[in-house]
Residue, then its C-alpha position, 0 to 999 in steps of 0.5 A: x531463512x527457515x527452509x519451511x514452505x508457508x501456505x499463504x491465503x489473501x482475501x480482498x487479493x487486488x493486484x498482489x500486494x501481500x504476494x509481493x511482500x511474501x516474494x521478498x521474505x520467504x524462501x519459498x511460499x505456496x498460495x492456498x487460495x486467493x479471492x478478488x472480485x474486480x475483473x480488472x484487479x484480477x487480469x493484473x493479478x494473473x499476469x503478475x502471480x502464479x496461482x491455481x485458477x480453481x483456488x482464485x475465487x471470485x466473490x468472498x460471499x460465495x466463497x467455502x474457506x472450510x475446504x482450507x481448514x488446517x491448510x493455511x499458514x498466513x492469511x492476509x486481507x483488508x476488506x474495502x474500507x470506503x465505509x470506514x474512511x474519514x472521507x466516507x459517510x462513516x457507516x461503518x459496519x453497516x455499510x454496504x462495504x463495511x459488512x464485508x469485515x463479517x466475511x472476513x471473520x466468517x473465513x478466519x473461523x473457517x479455515x483457521x489460519x495460524x496467522x492472520x493479517x488484517x489491514x484498514x484505514x486509520x479511521x475504522x478506530x473511531x467508527x461509533x466511538x470505537x465500538x466497532x473496532x473493539x466488536x471486530x477484535x472481540x469476534x477474532x478473539x473469541x476464534x481463539x486469537x491473540x491479537x496485536x494491533x497498531x497503526x503503521x505509517x508507509x513512510x516509516x519503512x522506507x517508501x516515502x508515502x504518508x499513509x496510516x492503516x491499521x494493522x491487527x495481527x492475530x495469533x493463535x500461539x500465545x508464546x508468538x503474540x507475546x514475542x511479536x512487535x512491529x519493527x522499529x521506524x526506519x529513517x526515511x532515506x528517500x523522498x518523492x522525487x526519488x520515486x519519480x520518472x524524469x521523463x513521462x509522457x505529455x498526457x500526464x501533464x494538466x491542462x492550463x484551464x485545470x492549473x487556473x482552477x487549482x490556483x484559484x482562491x475560489x477553488x476548493x483549495x482557496x488558493x492555498x493549493x501547494x504542489x509536491x516538490x522532489x523533497x517531499x513526501x507523497x500524500x496518500x495514494x488515495x483512489x475513489x471508486x467512480x472518480x480519481x482525486x489526485x492530490x499528488x500533483x508535482x511541478x514538471x522537473x527535468x534535465x536539459x538535453x545538453x552534454x556532460x554529467x547528469x548532474x548538469x542537466x537538472x533543473x531544480x524546483x524553486x520550491x524545493x531545497x537548494x542543491x549544494x552549492x558548488x564552485x562552478x567554473x563554466x560549462x554549464x556546471x551552474x545549477x539550473x532552477x525552474x521558475x516562471x511559466x511552470x507546468x504540472x503534472x500528475x503522478x503517472x500510474x507506475x509512480x503510484x505503484x512504486x510508491x505503494x512499493x511494488x517492484x519495477x518488474x509489475x507488469x501493467x495491463x490496464x488502463x491508466x484509470x484502472x492502475x490508479x484505482x488498484x494502486x489506490x486499494x492496495x496495501x503498502x508492500x513495504x509494510x506488509x513486508x515488515x510484518x512478515x520479516x517480524x513474523x519470520x524472526x519471532x518464528x526462528x527465535x521461539x520455536x522450531x516451527x511456527x506453528x508447533x504450539x498453536x493452539x485451536 
């Protein structure tokens, strides 16, 4: 790890996924600035990250980034994705949130970071038959950046969440650009069950009425509602503003209050894979399953954060509603960390200094 201290800046900062990723990768980094308008996300950010509040801006439209010219090594941000989501109105760049993509371009132009990382939903690629995406890339290239782009799935880098996002990494240094690539996909060693708490508050159990609705053939699920099992990969943690659509319902799988090793206390879901069959010889060692009369619960805010790669040390200070929203809006920490490691790798392999040959 190089001793060089990185100057980091973030836009649409949220609760600081990029900051947590940078903490994993770099021995040291300083925050040049951050920008987040949501008051609850700001509250969560301030209790989890250290920043001089005069550099913690609220409204990107009022941020004059010329004050940070030549002071930012890596800029990370992803403009709000609602207008680019397949589930949205497909308004694209002309949408009220989509227009914020121009603010990202403006900030890049004003502070001219040596490297930027931009994230958005996969649907961005197909807006206006791909023209919006191409216009965005062209604008960044006109600012002098060499852009590497690809779709990355969170599940391919260690966290069992099926979340596809487009990541664009821009370099002023062409040599670094040609040396850069995303890391090879990893064999997933975890599943949803590994991310869950065994015991949760009863408030996360769904009501009998909602359970009947989900299983009813007349519901939007048409009787095909499928619960997540411990062996599954989580659906995208997807929190819409104004309403939370929770699509990661799971069966309540707990443990018995009996003596013995942890393994014999476990209760397994009949819809998942069977545990290893062993030569049980009494003493409650037989495998136990949950069958009739099951209960269903939703993921907790902590579990959603975990599925986004946030550490257990993350301090939750907002309501469940706001924390769900914050987790859903965040980048996946593990993916950003992968990209930063790849930048660090080529930085050490190509040049003594990451930005020695940066051309404006």
